[in-house]
C-alpha angles and dihedrals in degrees: 000000000000092000091051092052090048091053091048091049092048092049092049093047094051093048091046089056091051092049090049091051092049091049091051091049093049091050090049092050092047092049091048090050091051092048091047092049094046091046091060093054124076137197111247095191092119091048098050129068129196102047102094127105089260092057098062116116132195119193090349095305127105112255112240122213089235090060099041092052088061094055113119124225109260107028115101126242119189112215132194128199123192111199135185130201115216116248119258092028113133110226112204130190107274097023112140143207129193124232114203123201123222116267110280096026129107135175112268098204138008110288122210120152139142124249109227128204106242093213101045103016090231119147106250101168148344134238122213135176136164122232118264092020129119100217137054132189136232113208112195124218138169096059089185090064093051090047093052097042092043104149132066090010113179141151148182132232123195126183142138128255137173136216132257101220112117115247122208109194122217125197132205119246092256096050111110101161138036128181128206137165141176140179115266107239093199090064096067117147124220090261092054099258122123125241103197141046126202117218129198127195112191108204123195097357091178094055095241121164108257132183129198092017112191123174126187123195120196126187124219125207091029091175087072103033137038132185123251103217093196090060096065116110138145131232135190105251093214099049103020090228120145113249124224116264089232089076094065144024124228124194110186125202137181092270102034139307145274118235128195127183114221106231130342120340115212100162140056116267136182123223107205128194143156130227124201120227116222121241096226102071131096093253096052092045104034107009097249117156116283123193116206113186123191125184125199124189133185134206118188145128118251108216096168095114102014135043090217090051136207121268114246120205121159142131139201131199127205124185119201111206115206118198140156124218121251136211138194136183140181143172141187119271116222112191106249125194132196137191133220118203120202121206124187118213123191121205133194093004112155116240092245094053119093113218114234130236116259140169138228131220127219124221128192114206087342095307120118109248093196090238121128137174128206119237117198145134092276093064094034088249092290127116137157135226098214135187095030121165109255096202134034123234092264090056102254120130110256115239109220122199134176137204137169116278092216127359109230120245115269091027137091129197124250109245092034122240096051094259126191108262126205123222119264124237089285094052094254126135115200117204114194126199122189120208115238113220099195117091127220125223138219136184141217125213117208120200125184118211124193122201133194093003113155113243093242093054120098112224112236125236116251138197121231126195126213113213126200114203088342096309124110108259110162140000134212137182119228117202143139091285094064095032090251093289138099142169127232099210136185094030112170108244098203138031124232091275092055095254115142117245120234113221125197135171131216136177108247097213129002108229120249113270092026135092127198128233091192105057126173129011111338124207115226118251111206087350092304134109118192116200116198125201121185121205117236125209113220104174133068087240110052092191089063093059113115 
């Protein structure tokens, strides 16, 4: 038993060490990847104008520091920034720029929205900011767009902020109810929109003595928001402490709730609740503006100054407006052209072999453009595809590749398979062909046919000659023994220069008393030449012919 436990302990210890090593390596790789990625991105703050605190505009006017320092926390201010990227600046994926708010302003809610190109509607960047911060960040993307539209590049950012100055509310003597609401920053979705709103109903802000206090809360735009009954609670406005549920009664409904205070109310209280925002509206999906109204009403009797009391009936509506910022950008497109030069390289070609002419095909993003260039001895096997579009209509840089239209006989490509090859840093594609030393062979069948030959006649033997490129190359005799047919086998198909041989066959002499219907040198069809001889009758008595 002890040995078994020892083995188990030893096994667990060894595997724990391995897991620890793997974890360290994974962390190291991840850290290296992050460092590598961050190293490739740059800050463009010095190359972009229009994103400082002094560049913020509200309603078309520049925001002064004097004004922004007076902004209260809560009220919304909609700001606009117009930025410009200096010409000749390379914008890479992941490059950033900082947006600074005017003094006294902070972001109300999390901001996360795409920056769209106004001319192509492509996403070319993203803006993000955390709530209660004074700076946001633009992260650029789609480097191909910024490379194509590379002059007069500018853009606009629009988002809402609030102030930081503390606000102490005051209420008139006849105010018995106040309504407020705000988006819940903790409920941010992955796309930057918010999924919840917090509502506050301030009851009896002047600390009157009220009897029979009944409050009704009614939601508007119920297709976009719904109440969370479990979120309702009550606090003491003076201390902020949560009050026991035994002091009041809440009856929720689909569109709100009814509230009743148990007994007399002589202090200010807050009724708090949360509504959930649906996922199927234009704000939740795309960040378009969403208006969420909420109306609270109170019925009570004010017995502060009279035992009979004064009836209290009033209501207050608050609309929470949810929006996401938006951004746009554009630039001028200057038609840019590029060239691709093709160079043919021959390897292992014997000195006595003449390299053949060939041609190369051009592809754009892997699609055949239909363009070719000829490569031959006259142009030193070098040609150029010139005047090519550098960018596609959607802004991405076109990837050009080249391969050989047809690989010449006796050669193979290096690398094999005739792949499409991209230009090097100098815009040159090198196509390499390697000479193949081994020869290939072919054959020619020869068949002799006799026509109109009497059955008692013996067919004569004949001699056929195989010609190569018009010159006698081999001979063969056709007779009864070989059935008047033969095969010229193992015939070299190419010469030393890679040129294909042309083989033909002819009958050397037509036998006496015969005539041929296949005169001269005959070219094989499907590797076969058929020679036809027709018997001729010379006497008045054919049976006497010998």
